[in-house]
Each structure stands twice: as C-alpha cells, then as structure tokens.
All heavy atoms as a GROMACS GRO file, in nm:
protein
  540
    1MET      N    1  -4.136   0.177   6.304
    1MET     CA    2  -4.065   0.064   6.251
    1MET      C    3  -3.946   0.024   6.346
    1MET      O    4  -3.828   0.043   6.317
    1MET     CB    5  -4.010   0.096   6.115
    1MET     CG    6  -4.115   0.118   6.005
    1MET     SD    7  -4.059   0.171   5.848
    1MET     CE    8  -3.990   0.014   5.784
    2SER      N    9  -3.981  -0.026   6.461
    2SER     CA   10  -3.882  -0.054   6.564
    2SER      C   11  -3.795  -0.177   6.524
    2SER      O   12  -3.688  -0.194   6.586
    2SER     CB   13  -3.952  -0.079   6.695
    2SER     OG   14  -4.037  -0.196   6.682
    3ASP      N   15  -3.831  -0.260   6.430
    3ASP     CA   16  -3.751  -0.376   6.394
    3ASP      C   17  -3.643  -0.342   6.287
    3ASP      O   18  -3.576  -0.433   6.244
    3ASP     CB   19  -3.841  -0.488   6.346
    3ASP     CG   20  -3.919  -0.452   6.219
    3ASP    OD1   21  -3.932  -0.333   6.191
    3ASP    OD2   22  -3.967  -0.545   6.150
    4VAL      N   23  -3.639  -0.216   6.238
    4VAL     CA   24  -3.538  -0.180   6.137
    4VAL      C   25  -3.406  -0.160   6.206
    4VAL      O   26  -3.395  -0.084   6.305
    4VAL     CB   27  -3.583  -0.053   6.062
    4VAL    CG1   28  -3.472  -0.005   5.967
    4VAL    CG2   29  -3.711  -0.084   5.994
    5LYS      N   30  -3.299  -0.227   6.147
    5LYS     CA   31  -3.168  -0.208   6.203
    5LYS      C   32  -3.075  -0.136   6.104
    5LYS      O   33  -3.092  -0.160   5.984
    5LYS     CB   34  -3.106  -0.350   6.232
    5LYS     CG   35  -3.184  -0.426   6.340
    5LYS     CD   36  -3.126  -0.556   6.366
    5LYS     CE   37  -3.210  -0.629   6.470
    5LYS     NZ   38  -3.176  -0.768   6.481
    6ALA      N   39  -2.994  -0.050   6.155
    6ALA     CA   40  -2.903   0.024   6.069
    6ALA      C   41  -2.800  -0.070   6.004
    6ALA      O   42  -2.758  -0.168   6.065
    6ALA     CB   43  -2.834   0.128   6.149
    7ALA      N   44  -2.762  -0.033   5.884
    7ALA     CA   45  -2.658  -0.109   5.812
    7ALA      C   46  -2.522  -0.083   5.885
    7ALA      O   47  -2.496   0.024   5.930
    7ALA     CB   48  -2.649  -0.070   5.670
    8VAL      N   49  -2.441  -0.190   5.886
    8VAL     CA   50  -2.306  -0.174   5.946
    8VAL      C   51  -2.192  -0.183   5.841
    8VAL      O   52  -2.086  -0.156   5.870
    8VAL     CB   53  -2.283  -0.275   6.063
    8VAL    CG1   54  -2.381  -0.250   6.177
    8VAL    CG2   55  -2.298  -0.418   6.015
    9LYS      N   56  -2.230  -0.229   5.724
    9LYS     CA   57  -2.135  -0.248   5.608
    9LYS      C   58  -2.209  -0.218   5.482
    9LYS      O   59  -2.330  -0.233   5.470
    9LYS     CB   60  -2.076  -0.386   5.602
    9LYS     CG   61  -1.986  -0.422   5.713
    9LYS     CD   62  -1.928  -0.559   5.687
    9LYS     CE   63  -1.837  -0.605   5.800
    9LYS     NZ   64  -1.778  -0.736   5.772
   10CYS      N   65  -2.132  -0.171   5.381
   10CYS     CA   66  -2.194  -0.161   5.247
   10CYS      C   67  -2.090  -0.183   5.140
   10CYS      O   68  -1.970  -0.177   5.168
   10CYS     CB   69  -2.259  -0.022   5.229
   10CYS     SG   70  -2.144   0.117   5.238
   11LYS      N   71  -2.131  -0.219   5.022
   11LYS     CA   72  -2.038  -0.240   4.904
   11LYS      C   73  -2.116  -0.228   4.778
   11LYS      O   74  -2.231  -0.249   4.772
   11LYS     CB   75  -1.961  -0.366   4.918
   11LYS     CG   76  -2.036  -0.491   4.884
   11LYS     CD   77  -1.946  -0.614   4.889
   11LYS     CE   78  -2.008  -0.729   4.818
   11LYS     NZ   79  -1.917  -0.842   4.803
   12ALA      N   80  -2.039  -0.182   4.672
   12ALA     CA   81  -2.099  -0.176   4.544
   12ALA      C   82  -2.148  -0.314   4.499
   12ALA      O   83  -2.080  -0.413   4.523
   12ALA     CB   84  -1.998  -0.115   4.447
   13VAL      N   85  -2.258  -0.318   4.429
   13VAL     CA   86  -2.312  -0.447   4.383
   13VAL      C   87  -2.260  -0.474   4.238
   13VAL      O   88  -2.273  -0.388   4.151
   13VAL     CB   89  -2.467  -0.446   4.382
   13VAL    CG1   90  -2.522  -0.570   4.317
   13VAL    CG2   91  -2.522  -0.429   4.525
   14ALA      N   92  -2.196  -0.590   4.222
   14ALA     CA   93  -2.157  -0.638   4.093
   14ALA      C   94  -2.266  -0.741   4.047
   14ALA      O   95  -2.276  -0.849   4.110
   14ALA     CB   96  -2.025  -0.705   4.103
   15LYS      N   97  -2.346  -0.702   3.953
   15LYS     CA   98  -2.456  -0.789   3.902
   15LYS      C   99  -2.400  -0.926   3.857
   15LYS      O  100  -2.300  -0.928   3.791
   15LYS     CB  101  -2.532  -0.724   3.793
   15LYS     CG  102  -2.592  -0.591   3.832
   15LYS     CD  103  -2.653  -0.527   3.710
   15LYS     CE  104  -2.627  -0.380   3.708
   15LYS     NZ  105  -2.677  -0.319   3.590
   16SER      N  106  -2.467  -1.028   3.888
   16SER     CA  107  -2.431  -1.169   3.849
   16SER      C  108  -2.549  -1.260   3.859
   16SER      O  109  -2.628  -1.253   3.956
   16SER     CB  110  -2.313  -1.210   3.932
   16SER     OG  111  -2.287  -1.355   3.899
   17ASP      N  112  -2.556  -1.355   3.767
   17ASP     CA  113  -2.666  -1.456   3.780
   17ASP      C  114  -2.617  -1.574   3.860
   17ASP      O  115  -2.699  -1.666   3.889
   17ASP     CB  116  -2.700  -1.503   3.634
   17ASP     CG  117  -2.764  -1.394   3.552
   17ASP    OD1  118  -2.815  -1.297   3.612
   17ASP    OD2  119  -2.783  -1.415   3.431
   18THR      N  120  -2.490  -1.583   3.898
   18THR     CA  121  -2.442  -1.703   3.965
   18THR      C  122  -2.367  -1.664   4.096
   18THR      O  123  -2.368  -1.742   4.190
   18THR     CB  124  -2.342  -1.783   3.879
   18THR    OG1  125  -2.239  -1.700   3.832
   18THR    CG2  126  -2.417  -1.839   3.763
   19VAL      N  127  -2.298  -1.552   4.102
   19VAL     CA  128  -2.222  -1.516   4.226
   19VAL      C  129  -2.315  -1.451   4.321
   19VAL      O  130  -2.379  -1.348   4.288
   19VAL     CB  131  -2.108  -1.417   4.188
   19VAL    CG1  132  -2.029  -1.376   4.310
   19VAL    CG2  133  -2.013  -1.486   4.091
   20PRO      N  134  -2.320  -1.506   4.443
   20PRO     CA  135  -2.414  -1.450   4.542
   20PRO      C  136  -2.390  -1.305   4.576
   20PRO      O  137  -2.276  -1.257   4.585
   20PRO     CB  138  -2.390  -1.535   4.670
   20PRO     CG  139  -2.329  -1.663   4.615
   20PRO     CD  140  -2.252  -1.618   4.492
   21ASN      N  141  -2.500  -1.230   4.587
   21ASN     CA  142  -2.504  -1.093   4.636
   21ASN      C  143  -2.596  -1.091   4.757
   21ASN      O  144  -2.715  -1.056   4.745
   21ASN     CB  145  -2.563  -1.000   4.528
   21ASN     CG  146  -2.456  -0.966   4.422
   21ASN    OD1  147  -2.350  -0.912   4.452
   21ASN    ND2  148  -2.483  -1.000   4.302
   22VAL      N  149  -2.549  -1.130   4.871
   22VAL     CA  150  -2.631  -1.151   4.989
   22VAL      C  151  -2.628  -1.014   5.066
   22VAL      O  152  -2.522  -0.975   5.120
   22VAL     CB  153  -2.580  -1.260   5.076
   22VAL    CG1  154  -2.667  -1.274   5.199
   22VAL    CG2  155  -2.582  -1.393   4.997
   23PHE      N  156  -2.742  -0.945   5.064
   23PHE     CA  157  -2.757  -0.818   5.139
   23PHE      C  158  -2.888  -0.815   5.209
   23PHE      O  159  -2.981  -0.886   5.171
   23PHE     CB  160  -2.749  -0.697   5.038
   23PHE     CG  161  -2.622  -0.690   4.960
   23PHE    CD1  162  -2.615  -0.724   4.826
   23PHE    CD2  163  -2.502  -0.653   5.025
   23PHE    CE1  164  -2.498  -0.718   4.758
   23PHE    CE2  165  -2.387  -0.648   4.954
   23PHE     CZ  166  -2.381  -0.683   4.821
   24ARG      N  167  -2.897  -0.727   5.308
   24ARG     CA  168  -3.027  -0.710   5.379
   24ARG      C  169  -3.109  -0.599   5.318
   24ARG      O  170  -3.231  -0.584   5.341
   24ARG     CB  171  -3.010  -0.691   5.529
   24ARG     CG  172  -2.952  -0.564   5.562
   24ARG     CD  173  -2.949  -0.514   5.702
   24ARG     NE  174  -2.959  -0.602   5.809
   24ARG     CZ  175  -2.914  -0.568   5.935
   24ARG    NH1  176  -2.856  -0.456   5.951
   24ARG    NH2  177  -2.930  -0.652   6.033
   25ALA      N  178  -3.044  -0.514   5.235
   25ALA     CA  179  -3.112  -0.404   5.166
   25ALA      C  180  -3.027  -0.352   5.048
   25ALA      O  181  -2.904  -0.384   5.051
   25ALA     CB  182  -3.146  -0.292   5.263
   26LEU      N  183  -3.092  -0.288   4.956
   26LEU     CA  184  -3.021  -0.224   4.845
   26LEU      C  185  -3.046  -0.075   4.839
   26LEU      O  186  -3.158  -0.034   4.876
   26LEU     CB  187  -3.062  -0.284   4.710
   26LEU     CG  188  -3.041  -0.437   4.693
   26LEU    CD1  189  -3.099  -0.484   4.563
   26LEU    CD2  190  -2.893  -0.469   4.700
   27TYR      N  191  -2.951   0.006   4.803
   27TYR     CA  192  -2.969   0.144   4.768
   27TYR      C  193  -2.954   0.158   4.623
   27TYR      O  194  -2.846   0.125   4.567
   27TYR     CB  195  -2.878   0.234   4.848
   27TYR     CG  196  -2.909   0.381   4.805
   27TYR    CD1  197  -3.002   0.448   4.870
   27TYR    CD2  198  -2.835   0.443   4.707
   27TYR    CE1  199  -3.036   0.580   4.833
   27TYR    CE2  200  -2.866   0.569   4.668
   27TYR     CZ  201  -2.967   0.643   4.736
   27TYR     OH  202  -2.994   0.764   4.693
   28VAL      N  203  -3.052   0.207   4.553
   28VAL     CA  204  -3.042   0.229   4.404
   28VAL      C  205  -3.010   0.373   4.384
   28VAL      O  206  -3.089   0.463   4.428
   28VAL     CB  207  -3.181   0.188   4.340
   28VAL    CG1  208  -3.184   0.231   4.193
   28VAL    CG2  209  -3.209   0.036   4.355
   29GLY      N  210  -2.904   0.402   4.305
   29GLY     CA  211  -2.863   0.534   4.274
   29GLY      C  212  -2.923   0.591   4.148
   29GLY      O  213  -2.947   0.711   4.136
   30THR      N  214  -2.955   0.504   4.052
   30THR     CA  215  -3.016   0.545   3.923
   30THR      C  216  -3.129   0.445   3.899
   30THR      O  217  -3.101   0.320   3.889
   30THR     CB  218  -2.914   0.540   3.810
   30THR    OG1  219  -2.804   0.631   3.843
   30THR    CG2  220  -2.974   0.591   3.686
   31SER      N  221  -3.252   0.498   3.884
   31SER     CA  222  -3.365   0.406   3.875
   31SER      C  223  -3.360   0.318   3.751
   31SER      O  224  -3.294   0.347   3.654
   31SER     CB  225  -3.499   0.485   3.872
   31SER     OG  226  -3.501   0.569   3.756
   32GLY      N  227  -3.429   0.205   3.762
   32GLY     CA  228  -3.441   0.105   3.655
   32GLY      C  229  -3.497  -0.023   3.710
   32GLY      O  230  -3.541  -0.021   3.830
   33ASP      N  231  -3.500  -0.130   3.638
   33ASP     CA  232  -3.553  -0.257   3.689
   33ASP      C  233  -3.453  -0.324   3.779
   33ASP      O  234  -3.333  -0.323   3.749
   33ASP     CB  235  -3.584  -0.351   3.570
   33ASP     CG  236  -3.700  -0.304   3.482
   33ASP    OD1  237  -3.765  -0.202   3.517
   33ASP    OD2  238  -3.720  -0.359   3.380
   34LEU      N  239  -3.504  -0.379   3.886
   34LEU     CA  240  -3.420  -0.458   3.980
   34LEU      C  241  -3.465  -0.603   3.954
   34LEU      O  242  -3.591  -0.640   3.968
   34LEU     CB  243  -3.448  -0.426   4.123
   34LEU     CG  244  -3.369  -0.316   4.189
   34LEU    CD1  245  -3.420  -0.294   4.329
   34LEU    CD2  246  -3.224  -0.341   4.186
   35VAL      N  247  -3.376  -0.688   3.916
   35VAL     CA  248  -3.406  -0.832   3.902
   35VAL      C  249  -3.325  -0.900   4.004
   35VAL      O  250  -3.204  -0.913   3.998
   35VAL     CB  251  -3.374  -0.882   3.755
   35VAL    CG1  252  -3.414  -1.030   3.737
   35VAL    CG2  253  -3.441  -0.796   3.646
   36VAL      N  254  -3.394  -0.959   4.102
   36VAL     CA  255  -3.331  -1.018   4.217
   36VAL      C  256  -3.389  -1.152   4.257
   36VAL      O  257  -3.508  -1.181   4.226
   36VAL     CB  258  -3.339  -0.920   4.343
   36VAL    CG1  259  -3.265  -0.786   4.320
   36VAL    CG2  260  -3.485  -0.893   4.384
   37THR      N  261  -3.318  -1.231   4.318
   37THR     CA  262  -3.362  -1.352   4.392
   37THR      C  263  -3.351  -1.324   4.537
   37THR      O  264  -3.243  -1.287   4.585
   37THR     CB  265  -3.284  -1.475   4.351
   37THR    OG1  266  -3.286  -1.496   4.205
   37THR    CG2  267  -3.340  -1.603   4.421
   38LEU      N  268  -3.464  -1.333   4.610
   38LEU     CA  269  -3.462  -1.308   4.754
   38LEU      C  270  -3.413  -1.428   4.826
   38LEU      O  271  -3.421  -1.544   4.781
   38LEU     CB  272  -3.594  -1.265   4.799
   38LEU     CG  273  -3.652  -1.137   4.726
   38LEU    CD1  274  -3.795  -1.108   4.778
   38LEU    CD2  275  -3.560  -1.024   4.747
   39GLN      N  276  -3.369  -1.412   4.946
   39GLN     CA  277  -3.305  -1.519   5.027
   39GLN      C  278  -3.407  -1.633   5.048
   39GLN      O  279  -3.365  -1.751   5.062
   39GLN     CB  280  -3.256  -1.463   5.157
   39GLN     CG  281  -3.123  -1.387   5.135
   39GLN     CD  282  -3.054  -1.345   5.264
   39GLN    OE1  283  -3.073  -1.407   5.366
   39GLN    NE2  284  -2.976  -1.241   5.252
   40GLY      N  285  -3.535  -1.608   5.060
   40GLY     CA  286  -3.629  -1.713   5.086
   40GLY      C  287  -3.690  -1.778   4.958
   40GLY      O  288  -3.777  -1.867   4.969
   41ASP      N  289  -3.646  -1.734   4.844
   41ASP     CA  290  -3.707  -1.782   4.714
   41ASP      C  291  -3.599  -1.842   4.626
   41ASP      O  292  -3.478  -1.825   4.649
   41ASP     CB  293  -3.770  -1.671   4.642
   41ASP     CG  294  -3.892  -1.617   4.700
   41ASP    OD1  295  -3.959  -1.695   4.772
   41ASP    OD2  296  -3.926  -1.498   4.686
   42SER      N  297  -3.640  -1.919   4.524
   42SER     CA  298  -3.546  -1.980   4.434
   42SER      C  299  -3.555  -1.917   4.294
   42SER      O  300  -3.468  -1.937   4.204
   42SER     CB  301  -3.570  -2.133   4.420
   42SER     OG  302  -3.701  -2.158   4.384
   43ALA      N  303  -3.666  -1.844   4.268
   43ALA     CA  304  -3.684  -1.783   4.134
   43ALA      C  305  -3.672  -1.632   4.143
   43ALA      O  306  -3.706  -1.575   4.243
   43ALA     CB  307  -3.827  -1.818   4.084
   44PRO      N  308  -3.609  -1.573   4.045
   44PRO     CA  309  -3.595  -1.428   4.041
   44PRO      C  310  -3.726  -1.353   4.026
   44PRO      O  311  -3.825  -1.407   3.966
   44PRO     CB  312  -3.503  -1.398   3.922
   44PRO     CG  313  -3.504  -1.514   3.836
   44PRO     CD  314  -3.550  -1.630   3.918
   45VAL      N  315  -3.731  -1.232   4.076
   45VAL     CA  316  -3.847  -1.152   4.062
   45VAL      C  317  -3.796  -1.013   4.005
   45VAL      O  318  -3.682  -0.969   4.032
   45VAL     CB  319  -3.920  -1.125   4.194
   45VAL    CG1  320  -3.832  -1.054   4.291
   45VAL    CG2  321  -4.052  -1.049   4.175
   46THR      N  322  -3.878  -0.947   3.921
   46THR     CA  323  -3.844  -0.818   3.861
   46THR      C  324  -3.924  -0.712   3.932
   46THR      O  325  -4.048  -0.720   3.927
   46THR     CB  326  -3.870  -0.819   3.713
   46THR    OG1  327  -3.789  -0.920   3.649
   46THR    CG2  328  -3.832  -0.686   3.650
   47ILE      N  329  -3.862  -0.613   3.982
   47ILE     CA  330  -3.921  -0.494   4.038
   47ILE      C  331  -3.907  -0.384   3.934
   47ILE      O  332  -3.798  -0.334   3.913
   47ILE     CB  333  -3.859  -0.456   4.174
   47ILE    CG1  334  -3.878  -0.569   4.277
   47ILE    CG2  335  -3.922  -0.331   4.220
   47ILE    CD1  336  -3.795  -0.558   4.395
   48LYS      N  337  -4.016  -0.364   3.859
   48LYS     CA  338  -4.010  -0.272   3.743
   48LYS      C  339  -3.990  -0.128   3.797
   48LYS      O  340  -4.055  -0.080   3.885
   48LYS     CB  341  -4.144  -0.278   3.668
   48LYS     CG  342  -4.173  -0.417   3.605
   48LYS     CD  343  -4.072  -0.457   3.501
   48LYS     CE  344  -4.095  -0.386   3.375
   48LYS     NZ  345  -4.000  -0.412   3.270
   49ASN      N  346  -3.896  -0.060   3.724
   49ASN     CA  347  -3.868   0.082   3.746
   49ASN      C  348  -3.852   0.118   3.895
   49ASN      O  349  -3.918   0.209   3.943
   49ASN     CB  350  -3.986   0.168   3.680
   49ASN     CG  351  -3.940   0.307   3.661
   49ASN    OD1  352  -3.824   0.338   3.640
   49ASN    ND2  353  -4.031   0.403   3.659
   50ALA      N  354  -3.768   0.047   3.961
   50ALA     CA  355  -3.739   0.073   4.102
   50ALA      C  356  -3.684   0.215   4.118
   50ALA      O  357  -3.588   0.250   4.046
   50ALA     CB  358  -3.637  -0.032   4.152
   51PRO      N  359  -3.740   0.294   4.198
   51PRO     CA  360  -3.692   0.436   4.208
   51PRO      C  361  -3.566   0.442   4.284
   51PRO      O  362  -3.520   0.348   4.356
   51PRO     CB  363  -3.807   0.504   4.291
   51PRO     CG  364  -3.865   0.392   4.370
   51PRO     CD  365  -3.853   0.270   4.288
   52VAL      N  366  -3.498   0.559   4.269
   52VAL     CA  367  -3.381   0.592   4.350
   52VAL      C  368  -3.418   0.584   4.490
   52VAL      O  369  -3.523   0.633   4.538
   52VAL     CB  370  -3.329   0.730   4.311
   52VAL    CG1  371  -3.216   0.771   4.410
   52VAL    CG2  372  -3.274   0.733   4.173
   53GLY      N  373  -3.333   0.521   4.573
   53GLY     CA  374  -3.361   0.515   4.719
   53GLY      C  375  -3.332   0.374   4.772
   53GLY      O  376  -3.282   0.287   4.710
   54TYR      N  377  -3.377   0.358   4.900
   54TYR     CA  378  -3.356   0.240   4.981
   54TYR      C  379  -3.466   0.138   4.959
   54TYR      O  380  -3.581   0.179   4.955
   54TYR     CB  381  -3.360   0.287   5.128
   54TYR     CG  382  -3.352   0.182   5.230
   54TYR    CD1  383  -3.229   0.118   5.257
   54TYR    CD2  384  -3.462   0.144   5.299
   54TYR    CE1  385  -3.225   0.019   5.356
   54TYR    CE2  386  -3.456   0.046   5.395
   54TYR     CZ  387  -3.336  -0.018   5.417
   54TYR     OH  388  -3.336  -0.117   5.517
   55HIS      N  389  -3.420   0.015   4.937
   55HIS     CA  390  -3.515  -0.097   4.910
   55HIS      C  391  -3.480  -0.206   5.014
   55HIS      O  392  -3.382  -0.270   4.999
   55HIS     CB  393  -3.500  -0.144   4.769
   55HIS     CG  394  -3.539  -0.042   4.671
   55HIS    ND1  395  -3.668  -0.015   4.630
   55HIS    CD2  396  -3.458   0.056   4.611
   55HIS    CE1  397  -3.661   0.084   4.541
   55HIS    NE2  398  -3.539   0.128   4.532
   56PRO      N  399  -3.574  -0.229   5.110
   56PRO     CA  400  -3.544  -0.330   5.209
   56PRO      C  401  -3.571  -0.470   5.164
   56PRO      O  402  -3.668  -0.538   5.198
   56PRO     CB  403  -3.641  -0.291   5.327
   56PRO     CG  404  -3.756  -0.221   5.260
   56PRO     CD  405  -3.694  -0.152   5.140
   57LEU      N  406  -3.475  -0.522   5.071
   57LEU     CA  407  -3.490  -0.650   5.015
   57LEU      C  408  -3.377  -0.740   5.059
   57LEU      O  409  -3.259  -0.702   5.053
   57LEU     CB  410  -3.485  -0.644   4.862
   57LEU     CG  411  -3.592  -0.549   4.791
   57LEU    CD1  412  -3.545  -0.524   4.646
   57LEU    CD2  413  -3.723  -0.618   4.802
   58SER      N  414  -3.409  -0.854   5.114
   58SER     CA  415  -3.306  -0.946   5.161
   58SER      C  416  -3.268  -1.031   5.044
   58SER      O  417  -3.325  -1.136   5.011
   58SER     CB  418  -3.363  -1.029   5.281
   58SER     OG  419  -3.262  -1.092   5.346
   59THR      N  420  -3.160  -1.000   4.974
   59THR     CA  421  -3.126  -1.057   4.846
   59THR      C  422  -3.027  -1.177   4.856
   59THR      O  423  -2.944  -1.181   4.949
   59THR     CB  424  -3.061  -0.953   4.753
   59THR    OG1  425  -2.942  -0.910   4.808
   59THR    CG2  426  -3.155  -0.841   4.726
   60LYS      N  427  -3.047  -1.261   4.758
   60LYS     CA  428  -2.948  -1.375   4.737
   60LYS      C  429  -2.866  -1.345   4.610
   60LYS      O  430  -2.744  -1.372   4.608
   60LYS     CB  431  -3.029  -1.504   4.726
   60LYS     CG  432  -2.949  -1.626   4.715
   60LYS     CD  433  -3.023  -1.755   4.732
   60LYS     CE  434  -3.165  -1.760   4.690
   60LYS     NZ  435  -3.234  -1.891   4.701
   61LEU      N  436  -2.933  -1.298   4.506
   61LEU     CA  437  -2.868  -1.260   4.381
   61LEU      C  438  -2.924  -1.131   4.327
   61LEU      O  439  -3.042  -1.100   4.341
   61LEU     CB  440  -2.896  -1.370   4.274
   61LEU     CG  441  -2.834  -1.505   4.288
   61LEU    CD1  442  -2.896  -1.604   4.189
   61LEU    CD2  443  -2.682  -1.501   4.274
   62VAL      N  444  -2.842  -1.048   4.268
   62VAL     CA  445  -2.885  -0.932   4.184
   62VAL      C  446  -2.842  -0.965   4.043
   62VAL      O  447  -2.726  -0.967   4.015
   62VAL     CB  448  -2.820  -0.801   4.237
   62VAL    CG1  449  -2.862  -0.682   4.152
   62VAL    CG2  450  -2.848  -0.774   4.385
   63MET      N  451  -2.937  -0.996   3.965
   63MET     CA  452  -2.916  -1.054   3.837
   63MET      C  453  -2.864  -0.956   3.729
   63MET      O  454  -2.884  -0.836   3.736
   63MET     CB  455  -3.044  -1.118   3.783
   63MET     CG  456  -3.122  -1.205   3.883
   63MET     SD  457  -3.034  -1.354   3.929
   63MET     CE  458  -3.068  -1.451   3.793
   64ASN      N  459  -2.800  -1.019   3.626
   64ASN     CA  460  -2.745  -0.938   3.514
   64ASN      C  461  -2.856  -0.854   3.442
   64ASN      O  462  -2.821  -0.751   3.382
   64ASN     CB  463  -2.675  -1.022   3.414
   64ASN     CG  464  -2.534  -1.073   3.464
   64ASN    OD1  465  -2.467  -1.004   3.535
   64ASN    ND2  466  -2.506  -1.194   3.430
   65ALA      N  467  -2.978  -0.903   3.447
   65ALA     CA  468  -3.086  -0.831   3.378
   65ALA      C  469  -3.127  -0.704   3.448
   65ALA      O  470  -3.205  -0.626   3.387
   65ALA     CB  471  -3.206  -0.923   3.360
   66THR      N  472  -3.079  -0.675   3.564
   66THR     CA  473  -3.102  -0.554   3.630
   66THR      C  474  -3.060  -0.432   3.553
   66THR      O  475  -2.942  -0.424   3.504
   66THR     CB  476  -3.034  -0.555   3.767
   66THR    OG1  477  -3.088  -0.659   3.846
   66THR    CG2  478  -3.040  -0.422   3.845
   67THR      N  479  -3.145  -0.334   3.529
   67THR     CA  480  -3.109  -0.215   3.455
   67THR      C  481  -3.087  -0.099   3.541
   67THR      O  482  -3.032   0.002   3.506
   67THR     CB  483  -3.219  -0.179   3.353
   67THR    OG1  484  -3.344  -0.154   3.414
   67THR    CG2  485  -3.231  -0.288   3.245
   68ALA      N  486  -3.132  -0.100   3.669
   68ALA     CA  487  -3.096   0.000   3.768
   68ALA      C  488  -2.940   0.000   3.786
   68ALA      O  489  -2.877  -0.106   3.771
   68ALA     CB  490  -3.165  -0.029   3.902
   69THR      N  491  -2.886   0.116   3.812
   69THR     CA  492  -2.740   0.126   3.830
   69THR      C  493  -2.704   0.199   3.961
   69THR      O  494  -2.790   0.248   4.029
   69THR     CB  495  -2.678   0.192   3.709
   69THR    OG1  496  -2.733   0.326   3.695
   69THR    CG2  497  -2.695   0.109   3.582
   70ASP      N  498  -2.574   0.201   3.981
   70ASP     CA  499  -2.521   0.266   4.103
   70ASP      C  500  -2.586   0.208   4.229
   70ASP      O  501  -2.636   0.278   4.316
   70ASP     CB  502  -2.548   0.422   4.097
   70ASP     CG  503  -2.486   0.484   3.974
   70ASP    OD1  504  -2.370   0.446   3.942
   70ASP    OD2  505  -2.554   0.561   3.910
   71ILE      N  506  -2.581   0.074   4.231
   71ILE     CA  507  -2.654   0.000   4.339
   71ILE      C  508  -2.546  -0.030   4.448
   71ILE      O  509  -2.439  -0.078   4.421
   71ILE     CB  510  -2.714  -0.132   4.289
   71ILE    CG1  511  -2.814  -0.104   4.176
   71ILE    CG2  512  -2.782  -0.205   4.404
   71ILE    CD1  513  -2.862  -0.228   4.105
   72VAL      N  514  -2.589  -0.004   4.570
   72VAL     CA  515  -2.502  -0.033   4.687
   72VAL      C  516  -2.574  -0.134   4.775
   72VAL      O  517  -2.696  -0.120   4.797
   72VAL     CB  518  -2.473   0.092   4.770
   72VAL    CG1  519  -2.396   0.061   4.895
   72VAL    CG2  520  -2.398   0.194   4.682
   73GLY      N  521  -2.507  -0.240   4.814
   73GLY     CA  522  -2.570  -0.342   4.902
   73GLY      C  523  -2.543  -0.308   5.048
   73GLY      O  524  -2.420  -0.269   5.076
   74LEU      N  525  -2.635  -0.320   5.131
   74LEU     CA  526  -2.623  -0.285   5.271
   74LEU      C  527  -2.632  -0.413   5.356
   74LEU      O  528  -2.717  -0.500   5.335
   74LEU     CB  529  -2.733  -0.190   5.311
   74LEU     CG  530  -2.741  -0.060   5.225
   74LEU    CD1  531  -2.868   0.013   5.261
   74LEU    CD2  532  -2.619   0.026   5.252
   75LEU      N  533  -2.544  -0.423   5.456
   75LEU     CA  534  -2.542  -0.534   5.545
   75LEU      C  535  -2.559  -0.488   5.692
   75LEU      O  536  -2.528  -0.380   5.720
   75LEU     CB  537  -2.408  -0.611   5.537
   75LEU     CG  538  -2.380  -0.677   5.397
   75LEU    CD1  539  -2.232  -0.711   5.389
   75LEU    CD2  540  -2.466  -0.792   5.382
   0.00000   0.00000   0.00000
C-alpha cells in the first residue's frame, strides 16, 4: 500500500448532522455503527457494526446516528 500516508493530526470526533467532520480516516475505539457522509457523496451511508480499529474513510460528516464511540479523526 504505497499510497497510504501517515496522519499528521488527530482530534476527537464530535458527532453532528450539520457541522463538518472532515477527516481522511477514522479510528473507532468502541465498535458500533458508523453513519457517515463521504467527501464525494451527498447521502449518508451506514457501516454496520464497524469494528475497533482504523477505517480509511474520507469523511465529510460523522452523523448523530453513529453508535460507535471513542472515535478519533485522522488528518
């Protein structure tokens, strides 16, 4: 995976249906559903039972319906 770049910043994710959460990846600390809108899309998608770990998703929003917790956004 030579195109993978290391994160240079991170911050805790505050779920919101309107305030942008623009990240290049997410780290999920406690598994659950991830409800996100990706940067190239306009509609949210649900990733059911996302496991603990790194998820290379380029996000625009991390929605309130997300049940996964302890989420860190990576830039």
